[in-house]
TORPA-4810 file (N, C-alpha, C, O; in nm, 3 decimals):
<nodes>
NODE_1_-23.462_0.761_-3.936_-23.480_0.887_-3.993_-23.350_0.899_-4.082_-23.359_0.948_-4.194_M
NODE_2_-23.228_0.853_-4.031_-23.118_0.870_-4.119_-23.123_0.789_-4.256_-23.068_0.829_-4.358_K
NODE_3_-23.191_0.680_-4.249_-23.202_0.602_-4.368_-23.282_0.677_-4.476_-23.253_0.665_-4.595_W
NODE_4_-23.381_0.754_-4.434_-23.459_0.838_-4.531_-23.373_0.938_-4.596_-23.378_0.958_-4.718_I
NODE_5_-23.287_1.006_-4.513_-23.202_1.109_-4.556_-23.097_1.041_-4.657_-23.065_1.098_-4.761_A
NODE_6_-23.050_0.925_-4.621_-22.957_0.848_-4.711_-23.017_0.812_-4.857_-22.952_0.821_-4.961_G
NODE_7_-23.153_0.767_-4.849_-23.215_0.746_-4.969_-23.226_0.875_-5.054_-23.196_0.878_-5.173_I
NODE_8_-23.270_0.974_-4.986_-23.282_1.111_-5.071_-23.149_1.156_-5.117_-23.140_1.202_-5.231_I
NODE_9_-23.042_1.147_-5.039_-22.918_1.190_-5.086_-22.865_1.100_-5.205_-22.806_1.149_-5.301_L
NODE_10_-22.891_0.970_-5.193_-22.858_0.872_-5.297_-22.931_0.917_-5.433_-22.869_0.925_-5.539_G
NODE_11_-23.047_0.941_-5.422_-23.133_0.983_-5.542_-23.072_1.107_-5.597_-23.037_1.108_-5.715_W
NODE_12_-23.057_1.212_-5.523_-22.998_1.331_-5.547_-22.854_1.323_-5.628_-22.829_1.390_-5.729_L
NODE_13_-22.774_1.239_-5.572_-22.646_1.201_-5.631_-22.654_1.130_-5.769_-22.575_1.152_-5.862_L
NODE_14_-22.756_1.045_-5.773_-22.781_0.980_-5.889_-22.830_1.075_-5.997_-22.784_1.059_-6.110_L
NODE_15_-22.921_1.174_-5.975_-22.973_1.262_-6.066_-22.863_1.359_-6.098_-22.850_1.396_-6.215_L
NODE_16_-22.778_1.407_-5.999_-22.674_1.493_-6.047_-22.572_1.427_-6.143_-22.523_1.486_-6.240_A
NODE_17_-22.545_1.299_-6.107_-22.457_1.230_-6.200_-22.519_1.213_-6.345_-22.451_1.233_-6.446_G
NODE_18_-22.626_1.184_-6.350_-22.708_1.171_-6.487_-22.696_1.314_-6.556_-22.666_1.322_-6.675_A
NODE_19_-22.722_1.433_-6.471_-22.732_1.548_-6.535_-22.595_1.587_-6.581_-22.581_1.645_-6.689_A
NODE_20_-22.487_1.555_-6.502_-22.356_1.583_-6.554_-22.328_1.500_-6.672_-22.270_1.556_-6.765_L
NODE_21_-22.359_1.374_-6.683_-22.329_1.284_-6.786_-22.380_1.334_-6.923_-22.310_1.343_-7.024_Y
NODE_22_-22.517_1.366_-6.916_-22.588_1.408_-7.038_-22.546_1.566_-7.062_-22.530_1.609_-7.176_F
NODE_23_-22.530_1.637_-6.960_-22.500_1.780_-6.978_-22.368_1.810_-7.043_-22.350_1.918_-7.100_G
NODE_24_-22.272_1.715_-7.034_-22.137_1.723_-7.080_-22.129_1.660_-7.221_-22.023_1.647_-7.282_M
NODE_25_-22.244_1.624_-7.268_-22.241_1.557_-7.399_-22.172_1.429_-7.414_-22.126_1.392_-7.522_G
NODE_26_-22.164_1.359_-7.300_-22.109_1.226_-7.299_-22.189_1.110_-7.368_-22.132_1.009_-7.409_S
NODE_27_-22.310_1.129_-7.379_-22.413_1.039_-7.429_-22.412_1.061_-7.572_-22.446_1.168_-7.621_F
NODE_28_-22.368_0.948_-7.649_-22.353_0.949_-7.808_-22.496_0.940_-7.861_-22.561_0.839_-7.832_N
NODE_29_-22.553_1.039_-7.939_-22.670_1.035_-7.989_-22.668_0.996_-8.152_-22.767_1.007_-8.224_I
NODE_30_-22.556_0.957_-8.190_-22.524_0.935_-8.344_-22.622_0.809_-8.381_-22.634_0.710_-8.309_A
NODE_31_-22.685_0.828_-8.498_-22.766_0.709_-8.528_-22.679_0.603_-8.595_-22.734_0.499_-8.632_A
NODE_32_-22.548_0.619_-8.615_-22.464_0.513_-8.663_-22.415_0.422_-8.539_-22.364_0.311_-8.553_S
NODE_33_-22.439_0.487_-8.414_-22.400_0.421_-8.304_-22.517_0.331_-8.241_-22.612_0.387_-8.186_D
NODE_34_-22.511_0.189_-8.248_-22.631_0.116_-8.201_-22.644_0.133_-8.036_-22.548_0.150_-7.960_P
NODE_35_-22.771_0.125_-8.000_-22.788_0.149_-7.851_-22.739_0.033_-7.775_-22.727_-0.078_-7.828_P
NODE_36_-22.708_0.055_-7.644_-22.672_-0.060_-7.565_-22.791_-0.127_-7.505_-22.901_-0.072_-7.508_G
NODE_37_-22.772_-0.250_-7.449_-22.885_-0.322_-7.400_-22.973_-0.253_-7.301_-23.094_-0.274_-7.297_R
NODE_38_-22.905_-0.165_-7.216_-22.984_-0.095_-7.105_-23.074_0.009_-7.167_-23.191_0.021_-7.132_F
NODE_39_-23.013_0.088_-7.267_-23.080_0.190_-7.340_-23.200_0.135_-7.415_-23.308_0.194_-7.407_E
NODE_40_-23.186_0.016_-7.491_-23.281_-0.044_-7.561_-23.389_-0.099_-7.481_-23.505_-0.090_-7.523_E
NODE_41_-23.363_-0.158_-7.363_-23.465_-0.213_-7.277_-23.549_-0.093_-7.211_-23.672_-0.098_-7.203_A
NODE_42_-23.476_0.014_-7.164_-23.543_0.130_-7.119_-23.646_0.185_-7.225_-23.764_0.209_-7.197_L
NODE_43_-23.584_0.201_-7.357_-23.669_0.270_-7.453_-23.791_0.172_-7.488_-23.904_0.216_-7.510_A
NODE_44_-23.761_0.039_-7.491_-23.875_-0.045_-7.529_-23.992_-0.030_-7.415_-24.110_-0.013_-7.446_R
NODE_45_-23.946_-0.038_-7.281_-24.029_-0.032_-7.195_-24.122_0.100_-7.192_-24.244_0.094_-7.177_L
NODE_46_-24.052_0.213_-7.207_-24.114_0.344_-7.222_-24.191_0.357_-7.338_-24.287_0.432_-7.322_A
NODE_47_-24.178_0.302_-7.459_-24.248_0.287_-7.579_-24.390_0.206_-7.550_-24.500_0.255_-7.576_L
NODE_48_-24.372_0.086_-7.498_-24.470_0.001_-7.462_-24.576_0.047_-7.371_-24.696_0.031_-7.393_N
NODE_49_-24.522_0.108_-7.264_-24.608_0.157_-7.162_-24.689_0.295_-7.221_-24.808_0.320_-7.203_R
NODE_50_-24.613_0.357_-7.280_-24.680_0.492_-7.328_-24.774_0.453_-7.442_-24.877_0.521_-7.451_S
NODE_51_-24.755_0.355_-7.531_-24.865_0.327_-7.629_-24.988_0.262_-7.541_-25.103_0.300_-7.560_I
NODE_52_-24.957_0.169_-7.450_-25.064_0.115_-7.382_-25.158_0.210_-7.312_-25.278_0.187_-7.297_A
NODE_53_-25.092_0.327_-7.267_-25.174_0.412_-7.184_-25.254_0.513_-7.277_-25.357_0.568_-7.237_R
NODE_54_-25.202_0.533_-7.397_-25.254_0.631_-7.475_-25.344_0.586_-7.593_-25.429_0.659_-7.645_R
NODE_55_-25.316_0.456_-7.630_-25.389_0.409_-7.754_-25.538_0.375_-7.724_-25.575_0.323_-7.619_A
NODE_56_-25.616_0.408_-7.821_-25.769_0.376_-7.803_-25.788_0.225_-7.788_-25.704_0.146_-7.832_P
NODE_57_-25.893_0.186_-7.729_-25.919_0.022_-7.723_-25.998_-0.013_-7.843_-26.034_-0.130_-7.859_L
NODE_58_-26.028_0.081_-7.930_-26.116_0.047_-8.041_-26.053_-0.056_-8.139_-25.934_-0.065_-8.168_A
NODE_59_-26.166_-0.138_-8.190_-26.122_-0.217_-8.296_-26.117_-0.156_-8.436_-26.162_-0.042_-8.444_R
NODE_60_-26.073_-0.207_-8.537_-26.081_-0.134_-8.672_-26.205_-0.131_-8.715_-26.265_-0.237_-8.731_N
NODE_61_-26.266_-0.010_-8.741_-26.405_0.000_-8.786_-26.418_-0.024_-8.954_-26.526_-0.020_-9.014_P
NODE_62_-26.322_-0.042_-9.001_-26.322_-0.065_-9.157_-26.301_-0.221_-9.169_-26.223_-0.285_-9.099_V
NODE_63_-26.376_-0.267_-9.261_-26.374_-0.411_-9.300_-26.263_-0.430_-9.406_-26.263_-0.351_-9.500_E
NODE_64_-26.169_-0.527_-9.398_-26.065_-0.561_-9.487_-26.107_-0.606_-9.622_-26.062_-0.712_-9.667_P
NODE_65_-26.194_-0.530_-9.694_-26.239_-0.557_-9.821_-26.128_-0.525_-9.920_-26.035_-0.451_-9.886_T
NODE_66_-26.134_-0.581_-10.046_-26.040_-0.558_-10.140_-26.020_-0.407_-10.165_-25.907_-0.364_-10.185_V
NODE_67_-26.121_-0.333_-10.163_-26.098_-0.182_-10.182_-26.014_-0.125_-10.072_-25.924_-0.044_-10.093_E
NODE_68_-26.051_-0.175_-9.941_-25.982_-0.108_-9.824_-25.835_-0.148_-9.836_-25.748_-0.062_-9.825_V
NODE_69_-25.803_-0.276_-9.858_-25.673_-0.335_-9.869_-25.597_-0.268_-9.971_-25.476_-0.252_-9.953_L
NODE_70_-25.660_-0.221_-10.087_-25.607_-0.154_-10.202_-25.563_-0.020_-10.152_-25.447_0.018_-10.169_G
NODE_71_-25.649_0.051_-10.095_-25.632_0.177_-10.045_-25.509_0.177_-9.935_-25.422_0.264_-9.930_A
NODE_72_-25.518_0.077_-9.858_-25.403_0.067_-9.746_-25.266_0.029_-9.819_-25.159_0.067_-9.772_G
NODE_73_-25.273_-0.036_-9.918_-25.146_-0.081_-10.001_-25.095_0.051_-10.055_-24.975_0.076_-10.044_L
NODE_74_-25.173_0.132_-10.110_-25.130_0.241_-10.179_-25.069_0.334_-10.068_-24.956_0.375_-10.093_S
NODE_75_-25.125_0.373_-9.954_-25.062_0.448_-9.850_-24.944_0.391_-9.804_-24.845_0.460_-9.778_H
NODE_76_-24.946_0.249_-9.789_-24.823_0.189_-9.734_-24.707_0.205_-9.843_-24.594_0.240_-9.811_Y
NODE_77_-24.741_0.182_-9.955_-24.638_0.188_-10.068_-24.576_0.338_-10.072_-24.457_0.358_-10.095_R
NODE_78_-24.666_0.434_-10.049_-24.622_0.568_-10.060_-24.543_0.614_-9.933_-24.445_0.688_-9.946_E
NODE_79_-24.584_0.572_-9.816_-24.544_0.630_-9.689_-24.454_0.534_-9.606_-24.367_0.583_-9.534_N
NODE_80_-24.471_0.398_-9.614_-24.404_0.307_-9.529_-24.300_0.223_-9.586_-24.198_0.192_-9.524_C
NODE_81_-24.326_0.188_-9.702_-24.236_0.082_-9.763_-24.086_0.108_-9.759_-24.006_0.016_-9.742_L
NODE_82_-24.049_0.237_-9.774_-23.910_0.286_-9.772_-23.830_0.250_-9.649_-23.710_0.222_-9.650_G
NODE_83_-23.912_0.254_-9.541_-23.840_0.229_-9.409_-23.864_0.077_-9.366_-23.772_0.003_-9.331_C
NODE_84_-23.989_0.043_-9.373_-24.012_-0.098_-9.320_-24.008_-0.205_-9.423_-24.019_-0.320_-9.382_H
NODE_85_-23.995_-0.182_-9.554_-23.984_-0.292_-9.642_-24.124_-0.369_-9.635_-24.229_-0.321_-9.591_G
NODE_86_-24.106_-0.490_-9.685_-24.229_-0.588_-9.674_-24.176_-0.728_-9.704_-24.057_-0.745_-9.730_A
NODE_87_-24.260_-0.827_-9.701_-24.228_-0.961_-9.718_-24.156_-0.961_-9.864_-24.213_-0.914_-9.963_P
NODE_88_-24.024_-1.018_-9.870_-23.961_-1.016_-9.994_-23.909_-0.888_-10.061_-23.849_-0.890_-10.169_G
NODE_89_-23.937_-0.772_-9.988_-23.878_-0.650_-10.022_-23.809_-0.574_-9.926_-23.866_-0.541_-9.822_V
NODE_90_-23.679_-0.538_-9.952_-23.594_-0.472_-9.859_-23.643_-0.324_-9.855_-23.711_-0.270_-9.942_D
NODE_91_-23.595_-0.263_-9.735_-23.615_-0.120_-9.706_-23.524_-0.046_-9.812_-23.430_-0.099_-9.871_A
NODE_92_-23.562_0.075_-9.825_-23.480_0.156_-9.924_-23.352_0.192_-9.844_-23.344_0.168_-9.723_A
NODE_93_-23.258_0.247_-9.912_-23.130_0.275_-9.868_-23.141_0.369_-9.741_-23.070_0.350_-9.643_E
NODE_94_-23.229_0.467_-9.749_-23.243_0.564_-9.630_-23.308_0.495_-9.509_-23.289_0.538_-9.395_Y
NODE_95_-23.389_0.382_-9.536_-23.466_0.321_-9.421_-23.366_0.233_-9.355_-23.383_0.200_-9.238_G
NODE_96_-23.255_0.189_-9.428_-23.168_0.098_-9.361_-23.065_0.181_-9.277_-22.979_0.123_-9.211_Q
NODE_97_-23.074_0.301_-9.280_-22.982_0.382_-9.191_-23.064_0.418_-9.055_-23.014_0.488_-8.967_G
NODE_98_-23.177_0.372_-9.047_-23.254_0.431_-8.931_-23.198_0.353_-8.798_-23.169_0.233_-8.800_L
NODE_99_-23.188_0.435_-8.684_-23.135_0.363_-8.571_-23.228_0.438_-8.457_-23.208_0.557_-8.435_N
NODE_100_-23.321_0.372_-8.392_-23.338_0.225_-8.406_-23.402_0.188_-8.554_-23.469_0.268_-8.619_P
NODE_101_-23.374_0.063_-8.592_-23.425_0.018_-8.716_-23.573_0.013_-8.719_-23.637_-0.033_-8.624_A
NODE_102_-23.634_0.062_-8.835_-23.785_0.033_-8.838_-23.824_-0.100_-8.828_-23.764_-0.176_-8.904_A
NODE_103_-23.902_-0.145_-8.759_-23.939_-0.302_-8.738_-24.005_-0.353_-8.867_-24.074_-0.283_-8.942_P
NODE_104_-23.976_-0.480_-8.885_-24.047_-0.549_-8.979_-24.189_-0.573_-8.926_-24.208_-0.636_-8.822_D
NODE_105_-24.287_-0.523_-8.999_-24.419_-0.516_-8.957_-24.496_-0.663_-8.967_-24.615_-0.676_-8.940_L
NODE_106_-24.418_-0.764_-9.006_-24.489_-0.888_-8.987_-24.444_-0.966_-8.863_-24.487_-1.078_-8.839_T
NODE_107_-24.364_-0.909_-8.793_-24.316_-0.974_-8.671_-24.427_-0.993_-8.579_-24.519_-0.911_-8.575_L
NODE_108_-24.424_-1.105_-8.495_-24.528_-1.134_-8.399_-24.553_-1.018_-8.309_-24.666_-0.973_-8.288_V
NODE_109_-24.447_-0.971_-8.258_-24.459_-0.857_-8.160_-24.540_-0.740_-8.208_-24.610_-0.675_-8.131_R
NODE_110_-24.528_-0.713_-8.341_-24.602_-0.606_-8.397_-24.737_-0.652_-8.418_-24.827_-0.585_-8.367_V
NODE_111_-24.767_-0.760_-8.488_-24.905_-0.822_-8.517_-24.978_-0.848_-8.391_-25.101_-0.857_-8.395_Q
NODE_112_-24.914_-0.861_-8.277_-24.993_-0.894_-8.155_-25.051_-0.750_-8.094_-25.138_-0.747_-8.007_K
NODE_113_-24.999_-0.647_-8.143_-25.056_-0.515_-8.088_-25.205_-0.512_-8.122_-25.251_-0.583_-8.211_R
NODE_114_-25.282_-0.427_-8.048_-25.412_-0.409_-8.084_-25.441_-0.324_-8.200_-25.352_-0.251_-8.241_S
NODE_115_-25.552_-0.325_-8.256_-25.579_-0.232_-8.374_-25.570_-0.094_-8.313_-25.518_-0.004_-8.380_D
NODE_116_-25.615_-0.070_-8.192_-25.605_0.077_-8.155_-25.467_0.112_-8.127_-25.433_0.230_-8.138_G
NODE_117_-25.375_0.012_-8.088_-25.231_0.058_-8.066_-25.170_0.073_-8.204_-25.091_0.166_-8.220_Q
NODE_118_-25.198_-0.006_-8.303_-25.145_0.032_-8.441_-25.186_0.163_-8.494_-25.107_0.242_-8.546_L
NODE_119_-25.324_0.185_-8.477_-25.371_0.307_-8.521_-25.307_0.430_-8.453_-25.276_0.530_-8.518_Y
NODE_120_-25.288_0.420_-8.313_-25.216_0.534_-8.243_-25.082_0.540_-8.290_-25.045_0.655_-8.315_W
NODE_121_-24.996_0.449_-8.310_-24.873_0.470_-8.361_-24.870_0.515_-8.512_-24.775_0.586_-8.547_I
NODE_122_-24.949_0.487_-8.589_-24.948_0.555_-8.722_-25.003_0.699_-8.715_-24.956_0.788_-8.785_V
NODE_123_-25.092_0.717_-8.638_-25.146_0.848_-8.623_-25.055_0.947_-8.572_-25.042_1.057_-8.625_A
NODE_124_-24.987_0.907_-8.461_-24.910_0.994_-8.366_-24.753_0.991_-8.386_-24.683_1.084_-8.344_N
NODE_125_-24.705_0.888_-8.447_-24.570_0.863_-8.476_-24.499_0.825_-8.339_-24.558_0.814_-8.232_G
NODE_126_-24.366_0.806_-8.359_-24.277_0.776_-8.229_-24.159_0.869_-8.233_-24.082_0.870_-8.329_L
NODE_127_-24.145_0.942_-8.135_-24.039_1.028_-8.122_-23.900_0.963_-8.132_-23.885_0.851_-8.084_R
NODE_128_-23.804_1.021_-8.188_-23.667_0.978_-8.179_-23.646_0.842_-8.249_-23.547_0.774_-8.221_M
NODE_129_-23.742_0.797_-8.346_-23.734_0.677_-8.419_-23.740_0.689_-8.552_-23.713_0.588_-8.616_T
NODE_130_-23.773_0.800_-8.617_-23.785_0.827_-8.753_-23.930_0.799_-8.795_-23.963_0.819_-8.912_G
NODE_131_-24.016_0.756_-8.708_-24.170_0.720_-8.733_-24.236_0.839_-8.732_-24.253_0.890_-8.621_M
NODE_132_-24.281_0.901_-8.837_-24.362_1.029_-8.833_-24.508_1.013_-8.800_-24.562_0.903_-8.812_P
NODE_133_-24.579_1.126_-8.757_-24.711_1.115_-8.731_-24.796_1.128_-8.862_-24.771_1.226_-8.932_A
NODE_134_-24.881_1.052_-8.897_-24.974_1.067_-9.014_-25.089_1.132_-8.983_-25.159_1.163_-9.080_F
NODE_135_-25.133_1.164_-8.860_-25.269_1.223_-8.834_-25.264_1.374_-8.896_-25.370_1.421_-8.939_S
NODE_136_-25.153_1.446_-8.903_-25.165_1.584_-8.972_-25.193_1.581_-9.118_-25.236_1.683_-9.172_P
NODE_137_-25.171_1.460_-9.194_-25.182_1.461_-9.333_-25.285_1.346_-9.379_-25.308_1.330_-9.499_T
NODE_138_-25.339_1.276_-9.291_-25.435_1.167_-9.327_-25.551_1.159_-9.237_-25.543_1.176_-9.115_H
NODE_139_-25.667_1.130_-9.304_-25.792_1.125_-9.222_-25.785_1.007_-9.137_-25.698_0.922_-9.157_K
NODE_140_-25.877_0.996_-9.036_-25.869_0.881_-8.957_-25.912_0.766_-9.034_-25.854_0.660_-9.008_P
NODE_141_-26.007_0.762_-9.128_-26.042_0.649_-9.200_-25.915_0.592_-9.285_-25.893_0.471_-9.296_E
NODE_142_-25.838_0.687_-9.340_-25.724_0.636_-9.412_-25.623_0.577_-9.326_-25.549_0.487_-9.367_E
NODE_143_-25.616_0.627_-9.200_-25.527_0.556_-9.109_-25.574_0.419_-9.077_-25.490_0.329_-9.068_I
NODE_144_-25.709_0.394_-9.059_-25.758_0.273_-9.028_-25.745_0.165_-9.151_-25.738_0.043_-9.138_W
NODE_145_-25.745_0.235_-9.267_-25.721_0.148_-9.382_-25.566_0.098_-9.388_-25.533_-0.015_-9.427_K
NODE_146_-25.483_0.189_-9.347_-25.331_0.141_-9.322_-25.324_0.032_-9.223_-25.253_-0.066_-9.245_I
NODE_147_-25.398_0.045_-9.108_-25.395_-0.056_-9.014_-25.453_-0.184_-9.074_-25.393_-0.290_-9.053_V
NODE_148_-25.558_-0.182_-9.141_-25.604_-0.304_-9.200_-25.499_-0.363_-9.301_-25.490_-0.485_-9.316_A
NODE_149_-25.428_-0.285_-9.361_-25.326_-0.338_-9.458_-25.209_-0.394_-9.375_-25.155_-0.499_-9.407_F
NODE_150_-25.172_-0.326_-9.272_-25.076_-0.381_-9.172_-25.104_-0.528_-9.139_-25.017_-0.616_-9.144_L
NODE_151_-25.243_-0.549_-9.101_-25.280_-0.679_-9.056_-25.270_-0.788_-9.172_-25.257_-0.908_-9.148_R
NODE_152_-25.280_-0.730_-9.308_-25.272_-0.809_-9.425_-25.125_-0.846_-9.451_-25.092_-0.955_-9.498_H
NODE_153_-25.046_-0.756_-9.420_-24.901_-0.754_-9.459_-24.837_-0.903_-9.460_-24.775_-0.945_-9.558_L
NODE_154_-24.856_-0.972_-9.353_-24.785_-1.121_-9.353_-24.837_-1.205_-9.458_-24.770_-1.302_-9.493_P
NODE_155_-24.959_-1.177_-9.518_-25.023_-1.266_-9.616_-25.029_-1.195_-9.746_-25.130_-1.211_-9.815_E
NODE_156_-24.932_-1.117_-9.789_-24.931_-1.052_-9.918_-24.957_-1.153_-10.027_-24.913_-1.267_-10.019_L
NODE_157_-25.030_-1.110_-10.128_-25.042_-1.204_-10.252_-24.923_-1.177_-10.335_-24.859_-1.075_-10.315_T
NODE_158_-24.889_-1.263_-10.427_-24.781_-1.250_-10.500_-24.797_-1.124_-10.597_-24.694_-1.065_-10.629_P
NODE_159_-24.907_-1.083_-10.639_-24.926_-0.957_-10.701_-24.892_-0.838_-10.628_-24.826_-0.747_-10.680_A
NODE_160_-24.939_-0.833_-10.495_-24.909_-0.723_-10.407_-24.747_-0.714_-10.390_-24.683_-0.610_-10.408_E
NODE_161_-24.694_-0.829_-10.355_-24.544_-0.831_-10.330_-24.478_-0.776_-10.450_-24.394_-0.687_-10.437_E
NODE_162_-24.513_-0.826_-10.579_-24.456_-0.781_-10.696_-24.472_-0.628_-10.708_-24.374_-0.565_-10.747_Q
NODE_163_-24.574_-0.569_-10.682_-24.616_-0.436_-10.696_-24.511_-0.357_-10.601_-24.457_-0.257_-10.649_E
NODE_164_-24.482_-0.392_-10.482_-24.405_-0.328_-10.382_-24.266_-0.342_-10.435_-24.193_-0.244_-10.444_L
NODE_165_-24.226_-0.467_-10.473_-24.082_-0.484_-10.542_-24.055_-0.379_-10.668_-23.947_-0.323_-10.688_K
NODE_166_-24.171_-0.364_-10.745_-24.152_-0.292_-10.851_-24.116_-0.143_-10.821_-24.032_-0.076_-10.882_D
NODE_167_-24.200_-0.099_-10.711_-24.176_0.038_-10.675_-24.036_0.055_-10.611_-23.967_0.153_-10.641_V
NODE_168_-23.994_-0.035_-10.526_-23.847_-0.016_-10.488_-23.744_-0.025_-10.599_-23.643_0.044_-10.599_M
NODE_169_-23.773_-0.109_-10.692_-23.665_-0.122_-10.805_-23.672_0.007_-10.882_-23.565_0.060_-10.915_E
NODE_170_-23.784_0.062_-10.912_-23.790_0.195_-10.996_-23.718_0.303_-10.894_-23.645_0.388_-10.947_R
NODE_171_-23.733_0.305_-10.766_-23.679_0.400_-10.695_-23.525_0.392_-10.682_-23.456_0.492_-10.666_A
NODE_172_-23.474_0.257_-10.692_-23.331_0.229_-10.686_-23.272_0.283_-10.813_-23.170_0.351_-10.811_A
NODE_173_-23.349_0.245_-10.943_-23.282_0.288_-11.057_-23.284_0.442_-11.068_-23.191_0.500_-11.124_R
NODE_174_-23.388_0.509_-11.016_-23.392_0.659_-11.024_-23.283_0.707_-10.936_-23.225_0.811_-10.969_H
NODE_175_-23.248_0.645_-10.829_-23.144_0.690_-10.737_-23.008_0.674_-10.796_-22.925_0.762_-10.778_H
NODE_176_-22.977_0.557_-10.874_-22.866_0.529_-10.954_-22.839_0.640_-11.067_-22.731_0.698_-11.083_A
NODE_177_-22.948_0.657_-11.139_-22.937_0.760_-11.251_-22.898_0.903_-11.194_-22.822_0.981_-11.254_E
NODE_178_-22.953_0.927_-11.082_-22.921_1.063_-11.025_-22.778_1.073_-10.975_-22.716_1.179_-10.977_E
NODE_179_-22.724_0.952_-10.926_-22.588_0.947_-10.885_-22.474_0.950_-10.983_-22.357_0.970_-10.951_A
NODE_180_-22.520_0.928_-11.111_-22.435_0.919_-11.221_-22.377_1.063_-11.252_-22.450_1.161_-11.247_R
NODE_181_-22.245_1.070_-11.283_-22.189_1.205_-11.307_-22.243_1.254_-11.450_-22.260_1.172_-11.541_P
NODE_182_-22.265_1.366_-11.465_-22.322_1.423_-11.578_-22.216_1.488_-11.660_-22.246_1.545_-11.765_K
</nodes>
């Protein structure tokens, strides 16, 4: 019976210590401060388990036709490129400041996710990562088109890659012009 009381006391002390640590503001939440290995591992575990529990099992109902991929590219160009970049295209300046960094969407760990998981992430966003929820502003079919384009991203055509590069170059020029003293 004493060992049960010891376990309970141990948990209470652990919780009190954590409450004190966080309550005193000791945990640095600055985006300029990279997370430690424990924080990163804990966050990755929570993210993966939460997505697995909530994501639909559905396969993408839209076929990746030229029109669908074109619509997906358009949404990606407008909403995703600045943070995630693309093959041969760096993220925008503001995207490079995200912590945690927006992942390269051609990575195996991203491409291994199910269609339903990718849909859920795009639709609902991810707290404390900079990833917004698109379901308030996009119809389900539009989100499925984005998912189709995400699947296509590792195999961009030279024309698609150039289109995305052009967008980023125009944005960089515009930013440089605005930064010039008048």
